[in-house]
N, C-alpha and C positions, 0 to 999 in steps of 0.2 A: 800620428799623435793627435790628441784631442785639443780643441781650442782652449786657451788659457783664460782666466777670469779677468775681464776688462775693468780698469779702475773708473771711478766716477770722473766725468769731465771736470776740468778745472773751471772755476768761476771767480770773478772779481771778489776780492776780500778773503780768498782762501790763503791759509798760512802754508808756506813751503820752506823746506830745509835745503840748504846748499852745503854739500859735504865734499871731501876728497877721499877716495879710496886708494889712491895711487901716489903720484909724484907731486911735489910742490908746484903751485900754479902762479901765474903772473898776477900780482896783486892789483895792478892798475886795471888790467882787463877784468879781473874779478869784480872790482868796484863798479866798473862800467856795466857789466852784465847784471849786477844786482840792481843798479838804477833802472835798467831796461825792464826787469821783472816787476819792480815797484811801479814803474810807469804804466805797466799793463794792468795794474790794480791788485797785484798780489802782495801779501805781507810776507816778508823775506827774513829768515833767520840764518845767518852764516855761522856754521859750526867751527870749532877750533881747528879741526883738520884742514879746512880750507884756508886757514891763515898760517898753518904750520910750515916751517922751513925744514931743511934737511937735519937729520940727527946723525946716526952712525954711518948712514949711506946717503950720498947726495941725491939719489934718485927716489928717495922715500920722503913723503910729507909726514913729519913726526914719526912716532913709533907705531908698530902694528896694533898695540892696545888702544891707542887713541883713535886710530882710523876705524877699527872695528867697533869701538864703543859708540862713536858718532853714527856710524852706519846703522848699528842695531837700534839706537834710540830713534833715529829719523824714520826707520821702517816700522818700529813698534808703536810709537806715540801717536794716538789717533788725532792729536792736535794738528799734525801735518798732513796735508792733502797730496803732497808731492815731495819727491826727493830729486833735486837736480845736482848732478855731479859737476864740479867746477873744472876738472881736467882729467886727463889720462896719464900716460907715461908708462910707469911700471909700479906694481905693488898690489893691485886688486886681489890677486890670488893669495898673497900673504894675508891680506885683510880678511878674506873669507875663512881662513883657518880659525879665526877667533870670534866670528859672529855667533851670537847666542840666538839661534833660530827659534828656540822654545818661547822666547819672549814676544814673538811676532804672530799676530793673528792672521792666518791664511784667508779668513773670510772677509778681511777688511783691505782690499787691494788699494794701492795708491799709485799715482803716476811716478815712474822712475825713468830718468833720462840720462843717456851718456853714450859714448862710442869709444872706439879704439880699445884701450886696456879695460874699459868698463864692460866690454863684452863678457868678461868672466862674471861680473856681478849680474848682468841681465840673465845669463844662463842660470845662475844660482837661484835667483828669485823665481824663475820658471820651475826649476826642479824642486826646490824646497818649499815654495809657497803656492805655486800654481798661478802666478800672476802674469798677465801680459805686461809688456814694457816697451820702451822706445829707444831705438838706436838713432840718436839725434845729437844736435850741437850742444856743447857744454858751456857753462856760464863764463868761464875765463879763457875761452878759445875762440879763434877765428873772429867772425863779425858779430857774435852774440851781443856785444856791448852796443852795437848800433841800434839794437831794438827794433821797434816797429818801422817797416820799410826795408829791413834787411830780409833777403830771400830765406836764408836759413832760419832766422828767428820767426818770421811770419809763418813759414810752412810748419814749423814745430808747434807754435801756439795754436794754429788751426787744427792740427792733428789731435792735440790734447784738450781742445775745448769744443770741437764740433764733430758731427758724425761723418767724417771723411769717407768717401766711397772709392776713390781711385787715385793712384799715382801714375803720372805719365812721364816717359823718358824720351824726350824729343831727339836726343843725339845717340840713342842706344843702337847697338849692332846685333843682328840675329846671328848666333853661332849655329843653333839648331832650331828650326822652325817648329811651332806647335803651340798648344794650349795645355796648361797643367793646373790642377787644383790641389791645394794642401794648406796646412797651417804654416805660417811664416816662421822661420827660425834663422839663426846665423849671426854674422857679425864679422869681426876681424879674424882673418884666417889663421894668423899666428896664435891668437888666444884660443881659438876653437881647437887647434891641434894640441896646444899645451894642456888643455883641459881634459883631453881624452884619458880615460882610466880613473878620473876623480869622481866623487859623488855628486858633482854639480854639472857634469857634462850632459847637454840636452840632445837627445837623439834626432837625426835628421830624416829617418825613414818615413816616407809618405809626405814629406814636407816640401815647401818652397824654400830652398836654401839660398840665403844671401851671403856673399863673400866680398871682402875688400882687404887691402893691406897697404902698408907704407914702409919706405926705407928698408926694403929687402932686396939684395942683389937677385937677379933673375934666377940663378941656380939655387939660391936659398928659398925663393918662392916656389920653385919647382919641388924642392924637398918638402915644403909644408903641404902643398896640394897633394903630393904623392902620399904623404903620411895620412891625409884625410881619406884617400882612396884605399890604401893598404890596411888601415884600421877598420875598414868596413863602414866608416861614418857615412859615406856617400851611397852605400848600398840601399836601393829602394827609394831614393830621393825622387820626388815627383817632378821637380823643375828647379832650375838654378838661375839666379839673378846675380850678376857680377857688377860691382861698383868700381870705384877708383883703385888703381894700384900705383900710387904716386911714388916717384923716385925708386922704382923697382927695376930700373934698366931701360933700355930703348923700348919705347912703346910698341914698336913693331915686333920685337922679340917677346914682349909680354903677351901681346895679342895671339901670337903663334902658340905660346905656352898654354894660355887659357883654352884655345881650341884643342890642343893636343891632350890636355888633361881631362876635358869634359865632353868633347863632341862624341866620344864613343860610348857614353853612358846610355844613349838611347832616349834621353828626355829633353824637353825644350830648354834651351839655354840662351839667355839674353845678356849681353855685355854692354858696358858703357853707361850704366845708370849713374845719375848724379848724386851718389851717396858715398861718403867717405872722407878722406883727408884732403885738406888744402884746396877745397872748392866750396862754393855756396851750396850746401847740401840739403837735400830733402831728408825728411825723417822717415825711417823704416820701422813700422810696428812689428813687434815680435809676439807670436802666440795668437795670431788672428787668421781665421780661414780666408783664403784669397785665391784668385785666379790669375795666373801669369800667361799673357799672350805675347809671345816673342816677336811676332810679325807686326802687331799693332804697337808694340812698345809700351804696354800697360800692365799694371798690377791692380786688379780690382779687389777691393776688400769686400768680402761677402757678408761680413758683420763689422760694425764700427769698432775701432780700437779702444773706445771709451764708452761707458754707459752714459746715456745722455737723455735728458728730458727737456722739453721746451720751457 
C-alpha cells in the first residue's frame, strides 16, 4: 500500500475536538484529560457524545446518530485541527455506518487519535479519506489526565507536534529476526478481524502490521489471529510488530501462541512492544513508511507522521 496523507503538526492555539465513537467514558478522567490538553496550549471543545451516557444499550454512548454526527462534524469542520477520542469500548463500527463521508474533504487531513475499539475508525479514515492517524492514548483513559510528565501523554504529543523518526522497544522480544520495510497498519486484532469484508478494512499486504488485544481468553485470541490468517489478511505482509495482549491468559501461553501463529510467515516478527492496553503506551502512527528491525527492537519512521515546518 502507499503512504497515507500526514496531517499538519499540532501547534499551541489549535482548536481540537473531543468525541466518543463507542462507549460512555469516565467523566472525571475526561475532565482531567481536557485540562491536560488545555495546559498544553490547545483550545478544546468537548462534543455531546463524550458526555453522553447509555441509552438502549449500556455499552453505547448515546445513540448511533449522535455519535456519527459528532464524528462527521469533527472530521469535516476545518476549524478543528485534531479529533481526540475520549474512550473506546464498543460501538465504533455502528457509528461508521452513519458517517457522511461526502462532507469530509480528503485534502484536509487532521490529527485523529485513539486505540482499542477506535481501530475501526482509524481504518475507516485511511480507506475513505487516505489520512494517516495515530493509535494512541485517549482523553478519558489511563494516565492521559496526568498530562505533561506522563509517558503516554508526552510520547503522543511529541508524535503529533514534532518530526519523530524512531520508536524504540526496550523490552521487546524477537520472534523472527530480520529487517522489513512497509507502510504501518494495524491496531486491535479483534477489531481488525471484525472489519474484514467491510468497505473500511485496510489491507495489510506489503505493510508493517501492528497487533494488540485485551480481555480475550487464549483460545479466543487464537481464533482471532487464525481468522486474520485464513482470510488472507496477513498474506504478503512485510513484517509484524506485536504489542500488549493484556488479560489474554497466561503470558507464557500467549507468547507460544504468537510464535505459533506468526513465526511461519517468513517475515520479521517483534513481540512485546509497549503499545496497547493497561500500560504506559507509546503512540503508533498508521499510514507511515517505516523500517522494522526486530533484532535492534526499533521502528524507524522513514517519513514523519505529521507535516511539519520549523
